[in-house]
TORTI-366467 format. One record per residue (C-alpha): residue number from 0; x negated, y, z. Coordinates in steps of 0.1 Angstrom, whole numbers. Layout:
BEGIN
+-----+-------+-------+-------+
| pos |     x |     y |     z |
+-----+-------+-------+-------+
| NUM |     X |     Y |     Z |
...
+-----+-------+-------+-------+
//
This chain:
BEGIN
+-----+-------+-------+-------+
| pos |     x |     y |     z |
+-----+-------+-------+-------+
|   0 |  -307 |  -438 |   -76 |
|   1 |  -334 |  -417 |   -51 |
|   2 |  -370 |  -428 |   -42 |
|   3 |  -387 |  -412 |   -15 |
|   4 |  -426 |  -405 |   -17 |
|   5 |  -454 |  -391 |     2 |
|   6 |  -476 |  -368 |   -13 |
|   7 |  -514 |  -361 |    -7 |
|   8 |  -505 |  -331 |    23 |
|   9 |  -485 |  -368 |    42 |
|  10 |  -447 |  -351 |    29 |
|  11 |  -419 |  -371 |    24 |
|  12 |  -400 |  -359 |    -5 |
|  13 |  -373 |  -372 |   -28 |
|  14 |  -370 |  -380 |   -64 |
|  15 |  -335 |  -386 |   -84 |
|  16 |  -345 |  -415 |  -104 |
|  17 |  -328 |  -435 |  -129 |
|  18 |  -344 |  -470 |  -134 |
|  19 |  -333 |  -504 |  -153 |
|  20 |  -353 |  -537 |  -156 |
|  21 |  -371 |  -561 |  -185 |
|  22 |  -369 |  -592 |  -189 |
|  23 |  -392 |  -606 |  -161 |
|  24 |  -374 |  -582 |  -136 |
|  25 |  -399 |  -558 |  -141 |
|  26 |  -389 |  -519 |  -135 |
|  27 |  -384 |  -496 |  -163 |
|  28 |  -384 |  -460 |  -149 |
|  29 |  -360 |  -438 |  -177 |
|  30 |  -356 |  -402 |  -166 |
|  31 |  -373 |  -385 |  -135 |
|  32 |  -356 |  -352 |  -121 |
|  33 |  -387 |  -328 |   -99 |
|  34 |  -358 |  -316 |   -80 |
|  35 |  -344 |  -278 |   -82 |
|  36 |  -344 |  -255 |  -112 |
|  37 |  -368 |  -242 |  -133 |
|  38 |  -392 |  -241 |  -163 |
|  39 |  -405 |  -276 |  -155 |
|  40 |  -393 |  -304 |  -181 |
|  41 |  -381 |  -325 |  -147 |
|  42 |  -360 |  -296 |  -136 |
|  43 |  -326 |  -284 |  -143 |
|  44 |  -329 |  -256 |  -165 |
|  45 |  -301 |  -229 |  -179 |
|  46 |  -303 |  -214 |  -214 |
|  47 |  -315 |  -178 |  -206 |
|  48 |  -315 |  -150 |  -178 |
|  49 |  -290 |  -128 |  -180 |
|  50 |  -289 |   -98 |  -202 |
|  51 |  -327 |  -109 |  -208 |
|  52 |  -351 |  -122 |  -229 |
|  53 |  -355 |  -162 |  -221 |
|  54 |  -379 |  -165 |  -190 |
|  55 |  -377 |  -188 |  -161 |
|  56 |  -346 |  -213 |  -173 |
|  57 |  -326 |  -203 |  -148 |
|  58 |  -297 |  -226 |  -138 |
|  59 |  -268 |  -200 |  -147 |
|  60 |  -235 |  -193 |  -127 |
|  61 |  -209 |  -173 |  -145 |
|  62 |  -174 |  -179 |  -166 |
|  63 |  -164 |  -168 |  -201 |
|  64 |  -146 |  -134 |  -213 |
|  65 |  -107 |  -144 |  -221 |
|  66 |   -77 |  -126 |  -220 |
|  67 |   -54 |  -130 |  -192 |
|  68 |   -36 |  -164 |  -200 |
|  69 |    -9 |  -191 |  -182 |
|  70 |   -23 |  -219 |  -168 |
|  71 |    -4 |  -254 |  -161 |
|  72 |   -10 |  -276 |  -131 |
|  73 |   -34 |  -298 |  -131 |
|  74 |   -53 |  -272 |  -160 |
|  75 |   -90 |  -266 |  -154 |
|  76 |   -98 |  -231 |  -149 |
|  77 |  -132 |  -213 |  -161 |
|  78 |  -141 |  -182 |  -138 |
|  79 |  -129 |  -152 |  -162 |
|  80 |  -149 |  -121 |  -170 |
|  81 |  -134 |   -89 |  -191 |
|  82 |  -157 |   -78 |  -218 |
|  83 |  -177 |   -54 |  -195 |
|  84 |  -189 |   -86 |  -182 |
|  85 |  -166 |   -79 |  -150 |
|  86 |  -145 |  -105 |  -130 |
|  87 |  -108 |  -106 |  -138 |
|  88 |   -87 |  -105 |  -108 |
|  89 |   -61 |  -118 |  -113 |
|  90 |   -23 |  -107 |   -96 |
|  91 |    11 |  -116 |  -102 |
|  92 |    25 |   -89 |  -124 |
|  93 |    56 |   -88 |  -146 |
|  94 |    49 |   -87 |  -185 |
|  95 |    73 |   -63 |  -189 |
|  96 |    68 |   -21 |  -189 |
|  97 |    75 |    -8 |  -152 |
|  98 |    89 |    23 |  -150 |
|  99 |    58 |    38 |  -158 |
| 100 |    56 |    29 |  -195 |
| 101 |    31 |     7 |  -192 |
| 102 |    33 |   -30 |  -203 |
| 103 |    23 |   -48 |  -168 |
| 104 |     5 |   -76 |  -191 |
| 105 |   -23 |   -56 |  -191 |
| 106 |   -22 |   -52 |  -157 |
| 107 |   -32 |   -86 |  -143 |
| 108 |   -72 |   -75 |  -139 |
| 109 |   -79 |   -44 |  -127 |
| 110 |   -70 |   -14 |  -143 |
| 111 |  -108 |     2 |  -153 |
| 112 |  -108 |    40 |  -163 |
| 113 |  -141 |    51 |  -182 |
| 114 |  -146 |    71 |  -152 |
| 115 |  -155 |    41 |  -134 |
| 116 |  -182 |    32 |  -154 |
| 117 |  -208 |    59 |  -135 |
| 118 |  -212 |    36 |  -114 |
| 119 |  -207 |     1 |  -128 |
| 120 |  -179 |    -8 |  -105 |
| 121 |  -141 |   -17 |  -118 |
| 122 |  -117 |     4 |  -104 |
| 123 |   -93 |   -21 |   -96 |
| 124 |   -55 |     1 |   -94 |
| 125 |   -27 |    -8 |   -66 |
| 126 |     4 |   -18 |   -77 |
| 127 |    40 |   -11 |   -63 |
| 128 |    75 |   -29 |   -73 |
| 129 |    99 |    -6 |   -82 |
| 130 |   126 |   -36 |   -84 |
| 131 |   121 |   -52 |  -117 |
| 132 |    86 |   -47 |  -128 |
| 133 |    48 |   -38 |  -111 |
| 134 |    39 |    -4 |  -119 |
| 135 |     6 |    16 |  -111 |
| 136 |     6 |    31 |   -80 |
| 137 |   -10 |    66 |   -85 |
| 138 |   -26 |    91 |   -66 |
| 139 |   -58 |   117 |   -65 |
| 140 |   -81 |   122 |   -37 |
| 141 |   -52 |   131 |   -12 |
| 142 |   -32 |   106 |   -13 |
| 143 |    -7 |    87 |   -33 |
| 144 |    21 |   104 |   -52 |
| 145 |    55 |    99 |   -39 |
| 146 |    84 |   106 |   -64 |
| 147 |   111 |   121 |   -51 |
| 148 |   140 |   109 |   -72 |
| 149 |   180 |   114 |   -66 |
| 150 |   196 |    84 |   -50 |
| 151 |   233 |    73 |   -40 |
| 152 |   217 |    45 |   -15 |
| 153 |   235 |    49 |    18 |
| 154 |   200 |    41 |    34 |
| 155 |   185 |    70 |    23 |
| 156 |   207 |    96 |    37 |
| 157 |   207 |   114 |    66 |
| 158 |   239 |   112 |    94 |
| 159 |   261 |   137 |    97 |
| 160 |   284 |   153 |   121 |
| 161 |   308 |   184 |   122 |
| 162 |   334 |   197 |   140 |
| 163 |   368 |   194 |   125 |
| 164 |   377 |   232 |   141 |
| 165 |   364 |   263 |   156 |
| 166 |   344 |   247 |   186 |
| 167 |   317 |   258 |   215 |
| 168 |   300 |   226 |   213 |
| 169 |   288 |   197 |   188 |
| 170 |   267 |   160 |   201 |
| 171 |   253 |   150 |   176 |
| 172 |   239 |   123 |   194 |
| 173 |   243 |   108 |   229 |
| 174 |   210 |    92 |   226 |
| 175 |   172 |    98 |   218 |
| 176 |   165 |   108 |   184 |
| 177 |   153 |   135 |   156 |
| 178 |   172 |   158 |   143 |
| 179 |   160 |   168 |   109 |
| 180 |   187 |   201 |   101 |
| 181 |   219 |   218 |   112 |
| 182 |   246 |   242 |    98 |
| 183 |   267 |   269 |   124 |
| 184 |   291 |   300 |   109 |
| 185 |   303 |   322 |   132 |
| 186 |   336 |   342 |   132 |
| 187 |   343 |   376 |   146 |
| 188 |   320 |   370 |   174 |
| 189 |   281 |   372 |   180 |
| 190 |   263 |   350 |   202 |
| 191 |   236 |   320 |   198 |
| 192 |   237 |   287 |   192 |
| 193 |   216 |   266 |   219 |
| 194 |   205 |   231 |   213 |
| 195 |   200 |   206 |   241 |
| 196 |   177 |   181 |   246 |
| 197 |   213 |   163 |   261 |
| 198 |   242 |   142 |   259 |
| 199 |   265 |   167 |   259 |
| 200 |   272 |   205 |   270 |
| 201 |   259 |   219 |   301 |
| 202 |   282 |   241 |   318 |
| 203 |   284 |   278 |   314 |
| 204 |   256 |   298 |   334 |
| 205 |   218 |   293 |   337 |
| 206 |   204 |   269 |   311 |
| 207 |   168 |   258 |   296 |
| 208 |   177 |   251 |   257 |
| 209 |   150 |   237 |   235 |
| 210 |   157 |   254 |   205 |
| 211 |   178 |   291 |   206 |
| 212 |   189 |   311 |   174 |
| 213 |   205 |   346 |   174 |
| 214 |   235 |   350 |   149 |
| 215 |   257 |   382 |   139 |
| 216 |   294 |   379 |   137 |
| 217 |   308 |   365 |   107 |
| 218 |   271 |   348 |    96 |
| 219 |   259 |   319 |    88 |
| 220 |   227 |   298 |    97 |
| 221 |   216 |   265 |    77 |
| 222 |   182 |   251 |    88 |
| 223 |   161 |   218 |    73 |
| 224 |   133 |   202 |    90 |
| 225 |   105 |   190 |    66 |
| 226 |    97 |   173 |   103 |
| 227 |   121 |   162 |   122 |
| 228 |   123 |   177 |   157 |
| 229 |   123 |   151 |   186 |
| 230 |   150 |   147 |   216 |
| 231 |   140 |   120 |   242 |
| 232 |   175 |   124 |   255 |
| 233 |   200 |   134 |   231 |
| 234 |   211 |   161 |   204 |
| 235 |   240 |   187 |   214 |
| 236 |   246 |   219 |   197 |
| 237 |   264 |   250 |   221 |
| 238 |   275 |   282 |   205 |
| 239 |   278 |   305 |   230 |
| 240 |   278 |   344 |   236 |
| 241 |   253 |   353 |   259 |
| 242 |   215 |   337 |   259 |
| 243 |   193 |   324 |   256 |
| 244 |   185 |   312 |   291 |
| 245 |   225 |   320 |   299 |
| 246 |   254 |   298 |   282 |
| 247 |   290 |   314 |   279 |
| 248 |   306 |   288 |   256 |
| 249 |   326 |   304 |   227 |
| 250 |   350 |   284 |   208 |
| 251 |   348 |   303 |   181 |
| 252 |   320 |   289 |   157 |
| 253 |   318 |   255 |   131 |
| 254 |   293 |   236 |   142 |
| 255 |   276 |   205 |   123 |
| 256 |   239 |   187 |   121 |
| 257 |   221 |   155 |   106 |
| 258 |   200 |   135 |   130 |
| 259 |   183 |   100 |   131 |
+-----+-------+-------+-------+
//
């Protein structure tokens, strides 16, 4: 039980004391704790200072070096460390190899390359799910690598539209959107491909297109934009025999484009 005493300075202190009584009812003190940690015989003590010759016997805080393990509900868990003294930040990972060929069982802790030893800090690897398992997300000082792999997924393709006969215009999108590319093939007439921020082709005469490309007769032009061009109203292709600010529609071209 705790016992409160007053020292010679008038300061009240509390001792943690275990007591018992003899057959005459007299108290026997069995053990006393002086409080705190240190080298005193009545203080809580640790085995040794970390990575040094034992000195001061501080109370240690730490865990155990161990490989990743699976725990059951109700298990007591020690704080795990790796063999270099770094805490293991456990992550949920599949135990099978991912697309990069690395067994993800080894990735249930920070991936620490040898270069990380220069700072003494673990290099934690980010992960990305490939649909089956977790893989390390790789990159360089610029950013993460993006693997451009072929795909048959419909959601990864751009919407495409084209004329079914020779035409003078094609509405690619009757609402705001982005133009990613287009294809134009001319016949016997040379002219201009005009691209309008509109939901339909304007009337012949004075116009203000957003893009204009001069095209010779019997010629094709195919353009793809790495970064799309934004249109705030709609996206309409027009083939004109005059330009660039005067439109004379000519139904002599094949028109196509990709938008989102």
